C-alpha positions as CSV (number, residue, x, y, z in Angstrom):
1,M,-3.3,1.2,4.6
2,K,-3.7,4.9,5.2
3,I,-2.4,6.8,2.0
4,A,0.1,8.3,4.2
5,D,1.6,4.8,4.7
6,K,5.1,4.0,3.5
7,A,4.8,7.3,1.3
8,R,7.9,8.8,1.3
9,V,8.2,13.0,1.0
10,L,11.2,15.2,0.0
11,L,10.4,18.3,1.3
12,V,12.4,21.5,0.2
13,E,12.0,25.0,1.5
14,Q,14.0,27.9,2.2
15,D,11.8,29.3,4.9
16,R,13.1,27.2,7.8
17,S,10.0,28.1,10.4
18,A,7.5,27.1,7.1
19,L,9.9,23.8,6.8
20,R,9.6,22.8,10.2
21,L,5.3,23.6,10.1
22,Y,5.4,21.5,7.0
23,S,7.6,18.9,8.4
24,A,5.8,18.2,11.4
25,R,2.3,18.1,9.8
26,L,3.1,15.4,7.3
27,S,5.2,13.2,9.6
28,K,2.3,13.1,12.1
29,A,0.1,12.4,9.3
30,G,2.4,9.4,8.6
31,F,4.6,10.3,5.9
32,Q,8.2,9.9,5.9
33,V,9.6,12.9,5.3
34,A,13.2,14.2,4.5
35,E,13.8,18.0,4.8
36,T,16.3,20.3,3.6
37,S,16.2,24.2,2.6
38,K,18.7,23.7,-0.4
39,P,18.4,22.0,-3.7
40,T,22.0,20.4,-3.6
41,D,21.3,18.6,-0.3
42,A,17.6,17.5,-2.0
43,L,19.6,15.7,-4.9
44,R,21.9,14.3,-2.5
45,H,18.9,13.1,-0.5
46,A,17.5,11.6,-3.9
47,G,20.7,9.6,-4.5
48,N,20.5,7.7,-1.5
49,Q,17.1,6.7,-1.6
50,Q,13.5,6.9,-3.5
51,F,10.8,9.6,-2.9
52,D,7.2,9.3,-3.8
53,I,6.4,12.9,-3.6
54,L,8.6,16.1,-3.9
55,V,7.1,19.4,-2.0
56,T,9.1,22.3,-3.1
57,D,9.4,26.3,-2.7
58,F,9.5,27.5,-6.4
59,R,12.3,30.1,-5.2
60,L,15.3,28.1,-4.2
61,P,19.1,29.1,-3.9
62,G,21.1,28.1,-7.1
63,M,17.9,26.6,-8.8
64,N,14.1,27.0,-9.0
65,G,11.6,24.4,-8.0
66,L,10.8,23.4,-11.4
67,E,14.7,22.7,-12.4
68,L,15.0,20.6,-9.1
69,F,11.7,18.5,-10.2
70,R,13.2,18.2,-14.1
71,R,16.5,16.9,-12.2
72,L,15.1,14.2,-9.9
73,R,12.6,12.7,-12.4
74,Q,15.9,12.0,-14.8
75,D,16.1,9.0,-12.5
76,L,12.2,9.2,-10.8
77,A,10.3,8.7,-13.1
78,S,7.1,8.1,-11.5
79,L,7.8,11.0,-8.6
80,Q,4.9,13.6,-8.5
81,S,5.6,17.1,-7.5
82,V,3.6,19.9,-5.3
83,L,5.0,23.3,-6.2
84,I,5.0,26.2,-3.5
85,L,4.7,29.6,-4.7
86,D,5.1,33.1,-3.3
87,T,2.2,34.6,-5.2
88,T,-0.5,33.7,-7.4
89,D,1.1,33.3,-10.9
90,N,-1.6,32.1,-13.3
91,Q,1.4,31.7,-16.0
92,L,3.8,30.0,-13.6
93,S,1.4,27.5,-12.6
94,L,0.5,26.7,-15.9
95,E,4.0,26.3,-17.0
96,A,4.5,24.1,-14.1
97,A,1.4,21.8,-15.0
98,E,2.8,21.4,-18.6
99,F,5.9,20.5,-16.7
100,G,4.2,17.4,-14.9
101,V,3.7,19.2,-11.3
102,F,0.9,17.3,-9.6
103,Q,-0.5,20.9,-7.9
104,S,0.6,24.4,-6.9
105,L,-0.3,26.0,-3.7
106,V,0.3,29.8,-2.9
107,K,1.6,31.3,0.4
108,P,0.5,31.5,3.0
109,I,-0.5,27.6,2.9
110,K,-2.4,26.0,6.0
111,P,-0.8,22.4,7.0
112,E,-3.9,20.8,6.7
113,I,-4.4,21.9,2.8
114,L,-0.7,20.8,2.2
115,Q,-1.0,17.4,3.9
116,K,-4.8,16.8,2.0
117,T,-2.5,17.8,-1.4
118,V,0.2,15.3,-0.8
119,G,-2.4,12.5,0.1
120,L,-4.1,13.0,-3.5
121,A,-0.6,13.2,-5.1
122,V,0.4,9.8,-3.3
123,R,-2.9,8.3,-4.2
124,F,-2.6,9.7,-8.2
125,R,1.1,8.4,-8.2
126,R,-0.2,4.7,-6.9
127,E,-2.8,4.5,-9.6
128,Q,-0.6,5.1,-12.3
129,P,0.9,1.8,-12.5
130,N,-2.6,0.1,-11.8
131,L,-4.4,2.3,-14.7
132,A,-1.1,1.5,-17.3
133,T,-1.5,-2.7,-16.5
134,F,-5.2,-2.7,-16.7
135,R,-4.4,-1.2,-20.5
136,T,-2.2,-3.5,-21.1
137,R,-4.1,-6.5,-19.7
138,H,-7.8,-5.6,-21.4
139,S,-6.4,-4.1,-24.9
140,G,-8.1,-6.2,-27.4
141,A,-9.5,-8.4,-24.7
142,K,-12.8,-10.6,-25.4
143,P,-15.5,-9.9,-23.3
144,V,-15.4,-12.0,-19.7
145,S,-18.3,-13.7,-18.8
146,F,-19.8,-14.5,-15.2
147,T,-22.3,-17.0,-14.0
148,A,-26.0,-15.8,-13.1
149,S,-25.5,-16.5,-9.5
150,E,-22.1,-14.5,-9.5
151,A,-24.1,-11.4,-11.5
152,K,-27.0,-11.8,-9.0
153,N,-24.7,-10.7,-5.9
154,E,-24.4,-7.5,-7.7
155,F,-27.6,-6.6,-9.3
156,G,-29.8,-9.6,-8.8
157,R,-33.2,-8.1,-9.1
158,L,-32.1,-6.4,-12.5
159,L,-30.8,-9.4,-14.0
160,E,-34.2,-11.2,-12.7
161,K,-35.9,-8.5,-15.0
162,A,-33.8,-9.1,-17.8
163,I,-34.1,-12.9,-17.7
164,Q,-37.8,-12.6,-17.8
165,G,-37.8,-10.3,-21.1
166,D,-38.2,-7.0,-19.4
167,V,-35.8,-4.1,-21.0
168,V,-33.7,-2.5,-18.3
169,R,-32.5,1.0,-18.7
170,I,-29.5,2.0,-16.6
171,T,-29.4,5.9,-16.1
172,K,-26.3,7.9,-14.6
173,H,-28.0,11.6,-13.5
174,D,-31.4,10.7,-15.2
175,V,-29.1,10.3,-18.5
176,P,-29.8,6.5,-20.4
177,K,-26.4,5.1,-20.5
178,A,-27.0,1.4,-20.7
179,V,-29.3,-1.3,-21.2
180,L,-29.6,-4.6,-19.9
181,I,-31.6,-7.3,-22.0
182,S,-31.8,-11.1,-22.2
183,V,-30.1,-13.2,-24.3
184,E,-33.1,-14.4,-26.3
185,E,-33.4,-10.4,-26.8
186,F,-30.0,-9.8,-28.0
187,E,-30.1,-12.7,-30.7
188,A,-33.5,-11.4,-31.9
189,L,-32.2,-7.8,-32.6
190,S,-28.8,-9.3,-34.0
191,R,-30.9,-11.5,-36.3
192,A,-33.2,-8.6,-37.6
193,P,-30.9,-6.6,-40.1
194,E,-30.2,-10.2,-41.6
195,A,-33.9,-11.3,-41.8
196,K,-34.2,-8.2,-43.7
197,I,-31.4,-8.6,-46.1
198,D,-32.7,-12.1,-46.9
199,S,-36.0,-10.9,-47.4
200,L,-34.7,-8.2,-49.9
201,S,-32.3,-10.9,-51.6
202,A,-35.4,-13.2,-52.1
203,E,-37.5,-10.6,-53.7
204,F,-35.0,-9.6,-56.1
205,D,-34.6,-13.3,-56.8
206,A,-37.9,-13.7,-57.6
207,L,-37.9,-10.5,-59.6
208,L,-35.2,-11.5,-61.7
209,S,-36.7,-15.0,-62.1
210,R,-39.8,-13.7,-63.7
211,M,-37.7,-11.2,-65.5
212,Q,-36.2,-14.3,-67.5
213,V,-39.3,-15.9,-68.7
214,P,-39.7,-15.4,-72.6
215,S,-42.8,-13.1,-72.3
216,A,-40.7,-10.8,-69.9
217,R,-37.7,-10.8,-72.2
218,E,-39.6,-10.1,-75.3
219,A,-41.4,-7.0,-73.6
220,M,-38.3,-5.9,-72.5
221,E,-37.1,-6.0,-76.0
222,A,-40.1,-4.2,-77.3
223,A,-39.7,-1.1,-75.0
224,F,-35.4,-1.1,-75.6
225,H,-36.6,-0.5,-79.3
226,A,-39.6,1.2,-79.4
227,S,-40.1,4.7,-80.6
228,P,-40.6,7.5,-78.0
229,A,-43.9,8.0,-79.4
230,R,-44.9,4.8,-78.6
231,L,-43.1,4.8,-75.1
232,G,-45.0,8.4,-74.2
233,S,-48.5,6.5,-75.6
234,A,-47.9,3.6,-73.2
235,A,-47.0,5.6,-70.2
236,V,-50.6,7.6,-70.4
237,K,-52.2,4.2,-70.8
238,A,-50.7,2.8,-67.6
239,A,-51.3,6.1,-65.9
240,R,-54.9,6.0,-66.7
241,K,-54.8,2.6,-65.5
242,G,-53.5,3.2,-62.3
243,G,-55.9,6.3,-61.7
């Protein structure tokens, strides 16, 4: 399905020649267009049918384009808007962006540019429910498993290398982003920290056992009650033996 198919556009432009030009271009591209030069008529149109995109001039009789967008969004929360400006105005463009306007365009606007911008706005609007659904479904979800045959349909050669024990590095713009390894390699990496901890625990237990024998306890008690001079002498002797 084309982006324009069944997309409904509400076009509000006080310049009637521009209104006809924009409407003809969007209609030819496949958009369903309702056109008017008055914001009051736009509100009436929106009361009778749903719209996907509002394309509106900023300068309108009675209210500006941002106010019109605000009022329409009270009932059409997913409505996207393209705002048309007479001159470049960075402050107004920033305000429009903060307001939720998809894009601001400055006159004169080529019809093909308007068509492309409206198409992007439609695509953006349609992707929002999908993104929200994806986040809801996968929030806190467990990893999904696929069979090797299913995975091979996508990256068979890389998968085979990983199964054979190779470490496959996946890069994006020459920057490493992911690594593909076999289950055996993964389990070995997972066990490595546990093995180190187990080894240290065993060494500590052995040391503790040696400290519990009578001779070790007597030596510790003697060291505890020894005078500073005696401890210093023992330290000198130990250093000489070590040398």
